[in-house]
C-alpha positions, 0 to 999 in steps of 0.5 A: 353762474346759472342756478339749477331748476327744481326737480319734478316732484309730486304734490305729496312730496311738495307738501312734506317739504319744510317751509322756510322764510329768507329775508332780503339781505340773505337773498341778495347774499345768494343771488347777487354777491354769491356769498359762500356763507349762504351756499348750503342754504342755496343748494337746499332752495334750488334742490327743491327740498325746501318750501321758500315762502314769499309774500307779495311785500317780499318780492316788492322789497327785492325789486326795490333794493335791487335798484339802489345802493350797493346791489345797483353797483353790482349791475345785477341781471334783474330779469335773471334774478327774478327768474331764479326768484320765481323758480325757487320761491313759492308765492303765498298771500301776505300774513296777518300781523302777529300780535305777540311777536313784534319786530322793533323794525316794522320793515322786517315784521312781514318776515316774522309774520309770514313765518309764524302764520305759515308754520315755517320751520326757519327764518333766516336773516342777518338782521339784528332786529329779527335775530333778537326774536329768536329766543321768543320764537322758538317756543312757537316752533320757529328757529330764527338764525343767520344763513351760515348757521343753517342746516337741514336738520 
């Protein structure tokens, strides 16, 4: 199923959109598995109403994961997935590590670092190591939650 392109927007509109960080599993749920639990989030990402922030390590991780394991068995159309990924995300530089909010899984630290450094409103994940940080992230203005619990409000 083709994903729509983001609507044309002005630079003022772009700057006003809330930022979001989405972990690799949720991206796969959306772009490969078409999981119904991520459809509200997917519509928000493809509509351009959110700034989906992606650092280089996140882009590298999705490429790596798509080539192995369960994702590889689905024989995903990698160029199509990368095209949608690029069309709906905003490439940003890697963030400095957060000394105050450390994820017990070092591979997931990049998500929390980017979300905090960029002032993202949400970090959407199914990963227990990230979800465990939700209570401590909230006073910093970051809501960490599962995709099926995400709403634009």
